[in-house]
C-alpha distance (Angstrom), angle and dihedral (degrees) to the residues before:
residue distance angle dihedral
M1 . . .
T2 3.79 . .
E3 3.79 91.5 .
L4 3.79 90.6 52.8
T5 3.80 91.3 50.3
Q6 3.79 89.9 51.0
R7 3.79 91.1 50.7
I8 3.79 91.1 49.2
S9 3.79 90.1 50.4
K10 3.79 91.1 48.8
A11 3.81 90.4 50.6
G12 3.78 90.3 52.1
V13 3.79 91.9 48.4
L14 3.79 90.7 48.4
A15 3.80 91.9 50.0
G16 3.80 90.6 48.5
T17 3.79 90.8 48.8
L18 3.79 90.7 51.2
L19 3.78 90.2 50.5
A20 3.79 92.9 48.3
F21 3.80 91.9 46.6
A22 3.79 91.9 51.3
L23 3.77 91.6 48.7
F24 3.81 95.5 47.5
A25 3.77 96.3 39.4
G26 3.76 91.0 54.6
C27 3.79 91.0 -156.4
S28 3.75 97.7 156.8
G29 3.74 95.8 -10.8
Q30 3.77 110.5 -142.7
D31 3.82 95.4 17.7
A32 3.81 94.5 55.5
A33 3.78 91.3 45.5
Q34 3.79 91.2 52.3
R35 3.80 92.0 49.0
A36 3.78 90.7 48.8
Q37 3.79 90.8 48.7
Q38 3.81 90.9 49.7
A39 3.79 89.9 49.2
A40 3.80 90.0 50.8
Q41 3.79 91.6 49.8
Q42 3.79 91.2 48.1
A43 3.81 91.0 49.3
A44 3.80 90.6 50.3
S45 3.79 91.0 48.2
S46 3.81 91.1 49.1
A47 3.79 90.3 49.3
Q48 3.81 91.0 52.2
S49 3.80 90.8 48.7
A50 3.79 90.6 49.8
E51 3.79 91.4 50.0
A52 3.81 91.4 49.3
A53 3.81 90.2 49.4
A54 3.79 91.0 49.6
N55 3.80 91.2 50.4
S56 3.79 91.0 48.6
A57 3.81 91.2 49.3
Q58 3.79 90.5 49.6
Q59 3.81 91.2 51.6
S60 3.81 90.8 47.8
A61 3.79 90.8 50.8
A62 3.80 90.9 50.8
A63 3.82 90.8 49.7
A64 3.81 91.0 48.8
Q65 3.80 90.8 50.4
A66 3.79 91.0 50.6
A67 3.81 90.5 49.6
A68 3.80 91.0 49.7
T69 3.80 90.2 51.3
R70 3.81 91.2 50.8
T71 3.80 90.5 48.3
E72 3.80 91.8 50.9
Q73 3.81 90.3 49.9
A74 3.81 91.5 49.3
A75 3.81 90.1 50.5
A76 3.81 90.9 50.1
D77 3.82 90.6 48.9
A78 3.82 90.9 49.3
K79 3.80 91.5 50.2
A80 3.80 91.4 49.7
A81 3.81 90.2 50.7
A82 3.81 91.1 48.8
D83 3.81 90.6 49.7
R84 3.81 90.9 51.2
A85 3.80 91.2 48.3
E86 3.80 90.7 49.5
A87 3.81 91.2 49.8
I88 3.80 91.1 50.8
A89 3.80 91.0 47.3
S90 3.80 92.6 50.4
K91 3.81 91.4 50.4
T92 3.78 90.7 49.2
E93 3.80 92.4 50.5
A94 3.81 92.4 46.9
T95 3.81 93.9 53.4
P96 3.83 110.5 91.6
H97 3.75 114.9 -126.5
R98 3.80 111.2 -120.2
R99 3.70 122.9 -154.5
H100 3.71 116.0 -141.9
R101 3.77 114.8 -139.4
R102 3.70 119.3 -141.7
């Protein structure tokens, strides 16, 4: 997340620099300043979108990790149940069948 924050900061600095350059250069005066301001707003909007996407990806990764943990636990539970069933089956097979006489 720190890298994303740094990139967002750099984008803001770049947009501000473009705005300042347009204002000081006085190329087309008002027109250049408006374009620079629009570019700065677009950069800020893109940075916000990128941050939202990063947050969403982080939440998705956390959900996937939780699902993987639940799946691993279910597999362990299933193995334990299979082991118990096998133990019961082996005891049943080992017990001789007695016939009761009448």
